[in-house]
C-alpha positions in Angstrom: 103.3 93.6 131.9 106.8 94.9 131.3 108.6 98.2 131.0 109.4 99.1 127.4 112.5 100.9 128.4 114.9 98.0 127.8 113.4 97.5 124.3 113.6 101.1 123.3 117.1 101.3 124.8 118.3 98.4 122.7 116.8 99.9 119.5 118.4 103.3 120.2 121.7 101.6 120.8 121.5 99.9 117.4 120.7 103.2 115.8 123.8 104.8 117.4 126.1 102.0 116.5 124.9 102.0 112.9 126.2 105.6 112.5 125.2 108.1 109.9 124.9 105.7 106.9 121.3 105.1 107.7 120.5 108.3 109.5 116.8 109.3 109.8 115.2 112.0 107.8 113.0 111.5 104.8 114.8 111.6 101.4 114.1 114.4 99.0 112.6 111.9 96.5 110.4 110.3 99.2 108.9 113.7 100.1 107.9 114.6 96.6 104.3 114.5 95.4 102.8 113.0 92.2 99.5 114.3 90.9 98.7 115.8 94.2 99.2 112.6 96.1 102.0 112.2 98.7 104.4 109.5 97.6 104.5 106.4 99.8 108.0 105.1 100.6 108.4 101.4 101.5 111.4 99.7 103.0 111.5 96.0 102.0 114.2 93.3 102.0 115.7 92.2 98.7 114.2 88.8 98.2 113.1 86.4 95.4 109.5 87.8 95.6 110.5 91.5 95.4 109.8 91.5 91.7 106.3 90.3 92.4 105.8 93.1 94.9 107.0 95.6 92.3 104.4 94.3 89.9 101.4 94.8 92.2 102.8 98.2 93.2 102.7 99.2 89.5 99.1 98.1 89.4 98.4 100.2 92.5 100.0 103.3 90.9 97.9 102.9 87.7 94.7 102.4 89.6 95.1 105.2 92.1 97.4 107.7 90.5 99.5 107.6 93.7 103.3 107.2 93.6 105.2 104.5 95.5 108.9 104.4 96.1 110.3 100.9 96.9 113.6 100.9 98.7 115.2 97.4 98.7 117.7 96.5 101.4 119.9 93.4 101.9 118.4 91.4 104.7 121.5 91.7 106.9 121.2 95.5 107.0 117.4 95.6 107.3 117.0 95.6 111.1 119.5 98.4 111.6 118.0 100.5 108.9 114.5 100.1 110.3 115.8 100.9 113.8 117.3 104.1 112.6 114.2 105.2 110.8 111.8 104.4 113.6 113.9 106.2 116.2 114.5 109.3 114.1 112.5 112.5 114.7 110.5 111.5 111.6 110.7 108.2 109.7 112.3 108.1 106.3 109.8 105.5 105.3 106.0 105.2 105.4 105.9 101.4 105.6 108.6 99.0 106.8 108.8 95.3 106.5 109.4 93.4 109.8 110.4 89.8 110.5 108.5 87.3 112.7 111.5 86.8 114.9 112.1 90.5 115.8 108.9 92.3 114.9 107.7 92.2 118.5 110.5 94.5 119.8 109.0 97.2 117.7 105.4 96.4 118.7 106.4 96.4 122.4 108.4 99.5 122.1 105.6 101.5 120.5 107.7 102.4 117.6 105.2 101.3 115.0 101.6 102.5 114.9 98.6 100.6 116.1 96.4 100.4 113.0 93.3 101.1 115.0 94.8 104.3 116.1 95.0 105.4 112.5 91.5 104.1 111.7 89.4 103.0 114.6 87.3 100.8 112.3 90.3 98.9 110.9 89.9 95.1 111.0 91.0 92.1 109.0 88.3 90.2 107.0 88.0 86.4 107.5 90.1 85.6 104.5 93.3 87.1 105.9 95.7 84.7 107.6 97.2 86.1 110.8 99.6 83.2 111.4 99.1 82.7 115.1 98.5 86.5 115.6 101.8 87.7 114.3 100.0 90.9 113.4 99.0 91.6 117.0 100.7 92.4 120.3 99.2 92.1 123.8 101.2 94.4 126.0 99.9 92.8 129.2 100.9 89.3 128.1 104.1 90.4 126.4 103.4 88.3 123.3 101.2 87.9 120.2 97.6 87.0 121.0 94.2 87.4 119.5 93.5 89.9 122.3 96.3 92.1 121.2 96.3 95.4 119.3 96.9 95.2 115.5 100.3 96.6 114.5 101.1 94.6 111.4 99.7 93.5 108.0 101.0 90.2 106.8 102.7 90.5 103.4 105.0 87.5 103.0 103.2 84.3 104.2 106.2 82.0 104.1 105.9 78.6 105.9 107.4 75.2 105.5 106.0 72.6 103.2 107.4 69.2 102.2 108.7 68.9 98.7 109.0 65.5 97.1 109.9 63.9 93.7 106.7 62.9 92.1 108.4 60.7 89.5 110.7 58.8 91.9 108.1 58.2 94.6 105.6 57.0 92.0 108.0 54.6 90.3 109.0 53.1 93.7 105.4 52.8 94.9 105.5 55.4 97.6 102.8 57.9 98.5 103.8 61.4 99.6 105.2 61.2 103.1 102.6 61.9 105.8 104.6 60.8 108.9 108.2 60.9 110.0 108.3 57.1 109.7 107.3 57.6 106.0 110.2 60.0 105.6 112.8 57.6 106.9 111.4 54.7 104.9 111.6 56.8 101.7 115.1 58.1 102.6 116.4 54.6 103.3 115.1 53.4 99.9 116.7 56.1 97.9 120.0 56.5 99.8 122.8 55.7 97.4 125.7 58.1 98.0 127.3 59.9 96.3 124.8 59.8 93.5 121.7 60.0 95.7 120.9 60.9 99.3 117.8 60.3 101.2 117.1 63.5 103.2 118.8 66.6 104.3 118.0 69.1 107.0 118.9 72.7 107.8 121.9 72.4 110.0 123.1 76.0 109.8 121.5 79.4 109.3 118.7 79.2 111.8 118.7 75.4 112.3 116.0 75.8 114.9 113.6 76.6 112.0 113.6 73.0 111.0 113.7 71.6 114.5 110.6 73.5 115.6 108.5 71.7 113.0 109.5 68.4 114.6 109.3 69.7 118.2 105.8 71.0 117.8 104.6 67.9 116.0 105.5 65.9 119.2 103.5 68.4 121.2 106.6 70.0 122.5 107.5 73.7 122.7 110.4 76.0 123.4 108.4 78.0 125.8 104.8 79.3 126.1 102.8 81.7 128.2 100.8 80.0 131.0 97.5 82.0 131.4 96.7 80.6 134.8 100.0 81.5 136.5 100.8 84.5 134.4 104.3 83.1 133.9 106.3 81.8 131.0 106.8 78.0 130.9 110.1 76.8 129.4 109.5 73.4 127.8 112.7 72.8 125.9 114.2 70.3 128.4 111.4 67.8 128.5 111.0 64.2 127.2 109.0 65.2 124.1 111.7 67.8 123.2 114.5 65.1 123.6 112.5 62.8 121.3 112.1 65.6 118.8 115.8 66.6 118.9 116.9 63.0 118.3 114.6 62.6 115.4 115.7 65.9 113.9 119.3 64.9 114.2 118.5 61.8 112.2 116.9 64.0 109.5 120.0 66.1 109.4 122.7 63.5 109.5 121.6 59.9 108.7 120.9 60.1 105.0 122.8 63.3 104.1 126.0 64.1 102.4 129.2 64.1 104.5 129.2 67.9 104.7 125.8 68.0 106.5 127.0 70.4 109.2 127.3 73.1 106.6 124.0 72.6 104.9 121.6 75.5 105.2 118.4 76.5 103.3 120.2 77.4 100.1 122.0 74.1 100.0 118.8 72.1 100.6 117.1 73.8 97.7 120.2 73.3 95.5 120.3 69.5 96.3 116.6 69.2 95.5 117.1 71.1 92.2 120.0 68.8 91.3 117.9 65.7 91.7 120.2 64.3 94.4 117.5 64.0 97.1 113.9 62.7 96.9 112.4 65.2 99.4 113.1 68.1 101.7 110.9 70.4 103.8 111.6 74.1 103.5 109.9 77.4 102.9 107.1 78.0 100.4 109.2 80.6 98.6 111.5 77.8 97.4 108.9 76.3 95.1 109.6 78.3 91.9 113.2 77.3 92.1 112.3 73.7 91.1 110.5 74.9 87.9 113.4 77.0 86.7 114.9 75.2 83.7 118.1 77.2 83.9 118.9 75.9 87.4 116.7 72.8 88.0 117.0 69.2 86.7 113.7 68.3 88.2 111.3 70.6 86.3 107.8 69.1 86.4 108.7 66.4 88.8 108.2 68.0 92.2 105.1 67.9 94.3 104.3 69.3 97.7 102.4 68.2 100.8 102.1 69.2 104.5 105.2 68.8 106.6 104.8 65.3 108.3 104.3 64.6 111.9 104.5 61.5 114.1 101.1 60.5 112.8 98.6 62.1 110.3 97.0 65.2 111.8 99.9 66.0 114.2 101.6 68.3 111.7 103.2 71.5 112.7 104.9 73.5 109.9 106.9 76.5 111.2 106.1 79.9 109.9 108.6 82.5 108.7 106.2 85.5 108.3 107.0 89.1 107.4 104.4 91.7 108.3 104.4 95.3 107.1 104.1 98.0 109.7 103.7 101.8 109.8 106.2 103.9 111.7 104.7 105.7 114.7 107.0 108.8 114.1 105.0 110.0 111.1 102.4 112.7 110.7 98.8 111.5 110.5 98.4 112.1 106.8 101.4 109.9 106.0 100.0 107.1 108.3 96.6 107.3 106.6 98.2 107.1 103.1 100.2 104.1 104.2 97.3 102.3 105.7 95.2 102.9 102.5 97.9 101.1 100.5 98.1 98.2 103.0 94.3 97.8 102.8 94.5 97.7 99.0 97.2 95.0 99.0 95.0 92.7 101.1 92.2 92.6 98.6 91.5 89.1 97.4 92.0 89.9 93.7 95.3 91.8 94.4 96.5 88.9 96.5 95.9 86.5 93.6 97.7 88.8 91.2 100.6 88.9 93.7 100.7 85.1 93.9 100.7 84.7 90.2 103.6 87.1 89.9 105.6 85.0 92.5 104.6 86.5 95.8 103.8 84.4 98.9 100.2 85.4 99.6 98.6 85.9 103.0 94.9 85.1 102.2 93.5 81.6 102.5 91.1 82.2 99.6 94.0 83.4 97.4 95.9 80.1 98.1 92.7 78.1 97.2 92.3 80.1 94.0 95.9 79.6 93.0 95.6 75.8 93.7 93.1 75.6 90.8 96.0 76.4 88.5 98.4 73.5 87.8 101.3 75.9 87.4 101.0 76.5 91.2 101.3 72.9 92.2 102.5 73.9 95.7 99.5 76.1 96.5 97.2 73.3 97.7 99.9 72.1 100.1 100.1 75.6 101.6 96.3 75.9 101.8 96.3 72.5 103.6 99.1 73.5 105.9 97.7 76.8 107.3 95.5 75.2 109.9 98.5 73.4 111.4 101.0 76.3 111.1 102.9 77.1 114.3 104.7 80.4 114.9 108.2 80.8 116.2 109.0 82.4 119.6 107.0 85.6 119.8 108.7 87.6 122.5 110.7 90.8 122.4 114.1 89.0 123.0 113.3 86.3 120.4 116.3 87.2 118.4 118.7 86.7 121.3 117.1 83.3 122.0 117.4 82.1 118.4 121.0 83.2 118.2 121.8 81.2 121.3 119.9 78.1 120.0 121.8 78.3 116.7 125.1 77.9 118.6 123.9 75.0 120.6 122.4 73.2 117.7 125.5 73.5 115.6 127.4 71.9 118.4 125.1 69.0 118.8 125.0 68.3 115.1 128.8 67.8 115.0 128.8 65.9 118.3 130.4 68.4 120.6 127.3 68.3 122.8 124.9 65.4 123.6 121.2 66.0 123.0 120.7 66.0 126.7 123.4 68.6 127.3 122.0 70.7 124.5 118.5 70.8 126.0 119.8 71.5 129.5 121.9 74.4 128.3 119.0 75.7 126.2 116.7 75.7 129.2 119.2 77.5 131.4 120.0 80.2 128.8 116.4 80.8 127.7 115.5 81.3 131.4 118.4 83.7 131.8 117.4 85.7 128.7 113.8 85.9 129.7 114.5 87.0 133.2 117.0 89.6 132.0 114.3 91.1 129.8 111.8 91.2 132.7 109.5 88.3 131.8 108.2 86.2 134.7 109.3 82.6 134.3 108.0 79.6 136.2 
């Protein structure tokens, strides 16, 4: 559909700008061998579930005799470091972790290996969650699709769920919120500032992440591929999008602390831990925070359910998935070793071990198994959410689009733009970005 030159050019530019700090070339440690097996080197972001990943890697090393080097990177440096490695003569790493928002630039640019090129028989079994095909890329359509080639293996299955105070809602006679009307009714009941607030939203640090759950629940969309015309349809400036934006603004502002424009994901989690809000929808990875007695005042009093919609069944939790990928600039033996590790990680029993250690698993059967354990009180909510999960924008310039949306949403939150102006500008700028990247737009 499109030339990959602009994608590869952007990536090469990032590598040049980054300078020698992350220059390509495999480290001496990473090229060593242990017991006759080549060591696998994995680049992964430093995250709350990194410890869980280290645990299952230790199991892999014991079971196989193979050695694995885990290289942690701050998230802010991750994209640059991956870019340098994938554009070097030979990648420093055998496996790299990508992000849902910008994985596609590597798929489209051919910088990560198609897994069926390594093993023509490679396929996912029915238990693996592909999250709206985040693992695949269709070069003709220029997006993720079931028809696409498999480039990624999902490792971090983060998506939104709704957390709520089981004790407070039970005492007040409320069921867990199932609709947006339920959310506002509960928020109104408990709103008693400064001691208690009713609801907070993610107003900074990718605020679109929270908005998309509302937008999709109203059957709206930022943009989507129209199969009949072969063009991309921009839907951000339509009545359903305006309805969703106005509702999201209420979630962010109406029952929140006065500093709501500065509330991001970390602040949402902290407010829930402190007992000052009765509910919030955010990522699955937040759940263990509420059980940490050193930081949480609500241990044992938090439950979870599917993110609400306008009515039951119209739910649309947003995903924040991270797939693993294998660099294309590797010799075949390194690719094969990397793929063998990824196949091992996807096994049902390994996924359950990963989940018990604190990982965000990527198998439906693993979530259902974890849900049988009361210690994982959030697992059933995730299992119930997966049929409704909606991916973020899955095009190569997705990062540019989300950066633009963040600026507009921060302006509308503080009142510098009206909702109508926000959507009009978003439509104009999405169109310009897509056309600049060579995508046909109707």
